[in-house]
C-alpha positions as CSV (number, residue, x, y, z in Angstrom):
1,M,102.0,85.8,40.6
2,K,102.2,89.3,39.1
3,K,99.8,90.3,42.0
4,S,102.5,88.6,44.5
5,L,105.6,89.6,42.6
6,I,104.2,93.7,42.6
7,G,103.7,92.8,46.7
8,L,107.0,91.6,47.1
9,L,109.0,94.9,45.0
10,S,106.6,97.1,47.3
11,L,107.4,95.7,50.4
12,L,111.2,95.2,49.2
13,A,111.1,99.3,48.3
14,A,109.3,100.1,51.6
15,T,112.1,98.4,53.7
16,L,115.1,99.8,51.3
17,V,113.4,103.3,52.5
18,N,113.2,102.4,56.0
19,A,117.0,101.3,55.5
20,Q,118.0,104.5,55.0
21,P,119.8,106.3,57.8
22,Q,117.6,109.2,58.9
23,P,120.0,112.1,59.2
24,P,121.0,113.2,63.0
25,T,119.1,115.5,64.7
26,F,120.3,118.9,65.7
27,A,120.6,117.6,69.2
28,E,123.3,115.0,68.1
29,K,124.9,117.5,66.4
30,L,125.5,119.3,69.4
31,G,126.4,116.8,71.4
32,F,123.6,115.3,73.1
33,P,123.1,111.7,73.0
34,K,121.4,110.0,69.7
35,G,117.6,109.1,70.3
36,K,117.0,111.4,73.4
37,K,113.9,114.0,73.6
38,V,115.8,117.3,74.6
39,V,113.1,120.1,75.7
40,I,113.0,123.8,76.3
41,F,110.3,124.8,78.3
42,H,109.7,128.4,76.9
43,V,107.1,130.9,78.1
44,D,106.5,133.3,76.1
45,D,104.8,137.5,76.7
46,A,107.4,138.8,79.7
47,G,107.0,142.6,79.6
48,M,102.9,142.5,78.4
49,S,101.9,143.0,82.4
50,Y,102.8,142.8,85.8
51,E,101.0,139.2,86.1
52,S,103.1,138.1,83.0
53,N,106.4,138.9,84.3
54,Q,104.9,137.2,87.9
55,G,104.4,134.4,86.2
56,T,107.5,133.9,83.9
57,I,109.8,134.5,87.2
58,K,107.6,131.7,89.2
59,S,107.9,129.2,86.2
60,M,111.2,129.2,85.9
61,E,112.7,129.8,89.6
62,Q,109.7,127.3,91.2
63,G,109.5,125.3,88.1
64,L,110.4,124.0,85.2
65,A,110.7,126.9,82.7
66,N,114.5,127.5,81.7
67,S,113.3,129.9,78.6
68,A,111.4,133.2,78.0
69,S,111.0,136.2,75.7
70,V,110.2,139.7,75.8
71,M,107.4,141.8,74.5
72,M,109.5,145.1,73.8
73,P,106.9,147.5,72.8
74,C,105.1,146.8,76.2
75,G,104.5,148.6,79.1
76,W,106.3,146.7,81.9
77,V,109.5,145.8,80.4
78,P,111.8,147.9,82.0
79,Q,110.6,145.5,85.6
80,F,111.8,142.1,83.7
81,F,114.6,143.5,82.8
82,D,115.7,144.8,86.7
83,Y,115.1,141.1,87.4
84,L,116.7,139.8,84.1
85,K,120.2,142.5,85.6
86,Q,120.1,140.4,88.7
87,H,120.0,137.3,87.1
88,P,122.1,137.3,84.2
89,Q,122.2,133.5,83.4
90,V,118.3,133.5,82.8
91,D,117.5,132.4,78.8
92,A,116.2,135.5,77.5
93,G,115.5,136.6,74.0
94,V,113.5,138.7,72.3
95,H,109.4,138.0,71.7
96,L,109.6,140.0,68.0
97,V,105.5,142.0,68.2
98,L,104.0,143.0,65.1
99,T,100.2,142.5,66.1
100,S,98.3,144.0,69.3
101,E,95.4,141.6,69.6
102,F,93.7,143.0,72.6
103,K,90.7,145.3,72.6
104,N,91.5,147.5,75.3
105,Y,95.2,146.8,76.2
106,R,97.4,148.1,72.9
107,W,101.0,148.8,72.4
108,H,102.8,150.6,69.6
109,P,105.5,150.0,66.8
110,L,108.8,151.3,68.0
111,V,109.7,152.5,64.9
112,G,107.6,155.1,64.2
113,R,104.9,156.2,61.4
114,E,107.5,157.3,58.8
115,K,109.9,154.7,58.6
116,G,106.9,151.9,58.9
117,P,103.5,153.2,58.7
118,G,102.0,150.1,57.0
119,L,102.6,148.6,60.7
120,Y,100.4,150.8,62.0
121,D,96.4,150.8,62.3
122,Q,93.7,153.6,62.7
123,Y,94.5,153.8,66.3
124,G,98.2,154.2,66.0
125,A,98.8,150.6,67.8
126,F,100.1,147.2,65.5
127,W,97.1,145.8,63.8
128,P,95.5,143.4,65.8
129,N,96.2,139.9,63.8
130,V,98.3,138.5,61.3
131,Q,96.2,138.5,58.2
132,Q,96.0,142.4,58.7
133,V,99.9,142.7,59.0
134,V,100.7,140.9,56.0
135,Q,97.9,142.9,54.0
136,H,99.5,146.0,55.1
137,A,102.7,145.7,55.9
138,S,106.0,145.6,53.8
139,A,108.7,143.3,54.8
140,D,111.1,146.3,54.8
141,E,108.9,147.8,57.4
142,V,109.2,144.8,59.6
143,E,112.7,144.4,59.4
144,A,113.3,148.0,60.9
145,E,110.7,147.2,63.6
146,I,112.5,143.8,64.2
147,R,115.7,145.5,64.4
148,A,114.2,148.3,66.6
149,Q,112.9,145.5,68.8
150,I,116.0,144.3,69.3
151,A,118.2,147.2,69.7
152,R,116.1,148.1,72.4
153,F,116.5,145.0,73.9
154,R,119.9,145.2,74.2
155,S,119.7,149.0,75.4
156,F,118.8,147.6,78.8
157,G,122.5,145.9,79.1
158,V,121.4,142.1,78.4
159,E,122.6,140.1,75.0
160,P,119.2,138.1,74.1
161,T,119.9,134.4,74.2
162,H,117.2,134.4,70.9
163,I,114.6,135.9,68.5
164,D,111.2,134.6,68.1
165,S,108.0,135.3,67.0
166,H,104.8,136.6,69.0
167,M,102.1,134.7,67.4
168,G,104.3,133.5,64.9
169,T,103.4,136.7,62.3
170,L,107.4,136.2,61.3
171,F,106.7,132.4,59.3
172,D,104.6,134.0,57.1
173,P,106.2,133.8,53.6
174,K,106.5,137.8,53.3
175,F,108.5,138.2,56.1
176,L,109.8,135.2,57.1
177,E,113.1,135.9,54.8
178,R,113.8,139.0,57.1
179,Y,113.2,136.8,60.2
180,I,115.9,134.4,59.4
181,K,118.3,137.4,58.2
182,A,118.2,139.1,61.4
183,G,118.4,136.6,63.5
184,I,122.1,135.5,61.1
185,T,123.4,139.1,60.5
186,E,122.8,139.8,64.3
187,K,124.1,136.7,65.3
188,I,121.3,135.3,67.5
189,P,119.5,132.1,67.7
190,V,116.2,132.0,65.5
191,M,113.3,130.0,67.2
192,F,112.3,128.1,63.8
193,P,111.8,124.3,63.1
194,G,114.8,123.1,61.2
195,G,114.4,119.8,61.9
196,H,111.9,116.8,61.4
197,A,109.5,119.6,62.9
198,T,106.9,116.6,63.5
199,L,104.9,118.3,66.3
200,I,104.9,121.6,64.1
201,A,103.6,120.0,60.8
202,S,100.1,120.2,62.0
203,D,100.3,124.0,62.3
204,T,98.7,126.1,60.1
205,R,101.3,128.9,59.7
206,M,104.0,125.3,58.6
207,T,102.2,125.8,54.5
208,P,103.2,122.8,52.8
209,E,106.1,125.3,51.0
210,L,107.3,126.4,54.4
211,R,107.7,122.7,55.2
212,Q,109.4,121.4,52.2
213,T,111.9,124.9,53.0
214,A,112.5,124.1,56.9
215,R,115.3,121.8,56.4
216,L,117.2,124.2,54.3
217,I,116.0,127.0,56.9
218,G,117.6,124.9,59.4
219,Q,120.8,124.5,57.5
220,Q,121.2,128.0,56.6
221,L,121.2,128.6,60.3
222,W,123.2,125.9,61.4
223,N,126.2,127.0,58.5
224,A,125.7,130.6,60.5
225,G,127.3,129.0,63.1
226,L,123.6,129.4,65.3
227,P,122.6,126.4,67.3
228,V,119.0,124.8,65.6
229,I,115.7,123.3,67.3
230,D,114.1,120.5,65.6
231,D,110.6,120.9,66.6
232,L,108.3,123.7,67.7
233,H,104.8,123.0,69.9
234,S,102.8,126.3,70.2
235,D,99.5,125.2,70.9
236,S,99.2,125.1,74.8
237,Y,97.2,128.5,74.6
238,G,94.0,126.3,73.7
239,W,94.3,123.6,76.0
240,N,91.3,124.3,77.7
241,L,89.4,123.3,80.5
242,P,86.3,120.7,79.1
243,N,83.1,122.7,79.3
244,G,81.2,122.2,82.8
245,T,84.9,122.1,84.3
246,P,85.1,124.5,87.5
247,V,88.0,126.7,87.1
248,T,90.3,126.1,90.0
249,D,93.6,126.3,90.4
250,E,93.5,122.0,91.2
251,N,91.6,121.5,87.8
252,L,94.0,123.8,85.8
253,R,97.2,122.4,87.0
254,K,96.0,119.1,86.5
255,H,94.8,119.3,83.3
256,K,97.4,121.3,82.1
257,T,100.0,118.7,83.7
258,E,98.4,115.8,82.1
259,K,98.8,117.7,78.4
260,Y,102.2,118.5,78.8
261,I,102.6,114.7,79.7
262,E,101.1,113.6,76.8
263,L,102.7,116.5,74.4
264,L,106.0,115.1,76.4
265,K,105.1,111.4,75.1
266,A,104.5,112.5,71.4
267,C,107.7,114.4,71.1
268,Q,110.3,112.7,68.9
269,P,114.2,112.3,69.9
270,G,115.7,115.9,69.1
271,I,115.8,119.7,70.4
272,T,111.9,120.3,70.7
273,F,110.6,123.8,71.8
274,I,107.4,124.2,74.0
275,I,105.8,127.5,74.2
276,N,103.5,128.2,77.3
277,H,102.1,131.3,78.3
278,A,102.5,131.2,81.8
279,T,101.0,134.3,84.0
280,D,100.2,134.9,87.4
281,T,96.6,135.9,86.7
282,G,94.5,138.4,88.8
283,N,92.0,140.9,88.3
284,Q,94.1,143.2,86.5
285,F,95.0,140.6,83.8
286,A,91.2,140.0,83.4
287,Q,91.3,143.6,82.1
288,I,93.3,142.9,79.6
289,S,92.2,139.1,78.0
290,N,89.6,136.4,79.1
291,S,93.0,133.9,78.4
292,G,93.6,134.1,82.6
293,P,92.9,130.4,83.1
294,T,94.8,128.6,80.7
295,R,98.0,130.8,81.4
296,K,97.4,130.9,84.9
297,G,97.5,126.7,83.9
298,D,100.5,126.8,82.2
299,M,102.0,128.4,85.8
300,L,100.9,125.7,87.6
301,A,102.1,122.8,85.5
302,M,105.2,123.7,85.5
303,M,105.4,124.5,89.0
304,D,103.9,120.9,89.3
305,P,106.3,117.8,90.6
306,A,104.1,115.7,88.7
307,L,105.3,117.0,85.5
308,K,109.2,117.1,86.9
309,A,108.4,113.3,88.0
310,F,107.6,112.6,84.0
311,I,110.5,113.6,82.8
312,E,113.3,112.6,85.3
313,K,111.6,109.1,84.5
314,E,111.6,109.1,81.0
315,G,115.3,110.6,81.0
316,I,113.8,113.2,79.2
317,I,116.8,116.3,78.8
318,L,116.4,120.1,79.8
319,T,118.1,122.5,77.9
320,T,118.8,126.5,77.4
321,W,119.4,128.5,74.6
322,R,122.6,129.3,76.6
323,E,123.5,125.9,76.6
324,L,123.0,125.2,73.1
325,I,125.1,128.3,72.1
326,S,128.1,127.0,74.0
327,R,127.5,123.9,72.5
328,R,127.4,125.2,69.0
329,K,130.6,127.0,69.1
330,Q,132.3,123.4,70.1
331,V,130.8,122.1,66.7
332,K,133.2,122.8,63.9
């Protein structure tokens, strides 16, 4: 009898928990239908190389990608801004850079050694990885650099639709407050999963402490008048072909499309920001990085009619930062 009573009480408690109304997603707050999956397909690394620019443009003009962000310290930035000026409705944000990860192709801080000595490695470039940035750079130096990158973006006469973080450096607790502060004070939406954060929960950057405070940060951004995303996915870079599979365009397209469909099935209702690195790779890019196949696979998947057909069949809504900004202005 005692065990039965305990079991009944446990069942009642679980029922009451499940019966509690779930907080509305930020998609619902912005006026999207309840229960709908709302997606931004975002391309990182515009401005890094000619191939990066071409892949970004192709995936947006011929495919599903509807957002991009620009690495302001890199050499092919002016060319991408030529494109943006001719296409002013394209979503384009600042891909805030604090690392320079490739061996033979490096970029350096904009802020200068006097204001940011801890940002520089021994070769005068950014540090190669996040851990080294955390070790050597102060929060003040990082804030100065990210504001310099935002200022350079605006110097081209274009207003950024959002800010996000290259390699997730700004998700580190040492820098996160400055990242959020920059978005709020500059009045630019911030790529941060402030809602249910279901997909990003397994990311090592989302520490237990950060997961606990994610909703508080989301509310802080919302209260500042900015739109907020519910979830974030940034793992497609690691979706490599299975061992032994020939690296052909067809195999890359099929593999990446299948992975994106799996991802969309796993998405929960709300606004999900899905990051890719679409690049129209060639011999030149191979001198930069060995990541060409996965990057080209992203581009080919974005352009795959099968992915578009799946989205239409499932009733998934594609949106942009521009639409989110417009909707947020209508919400009191």
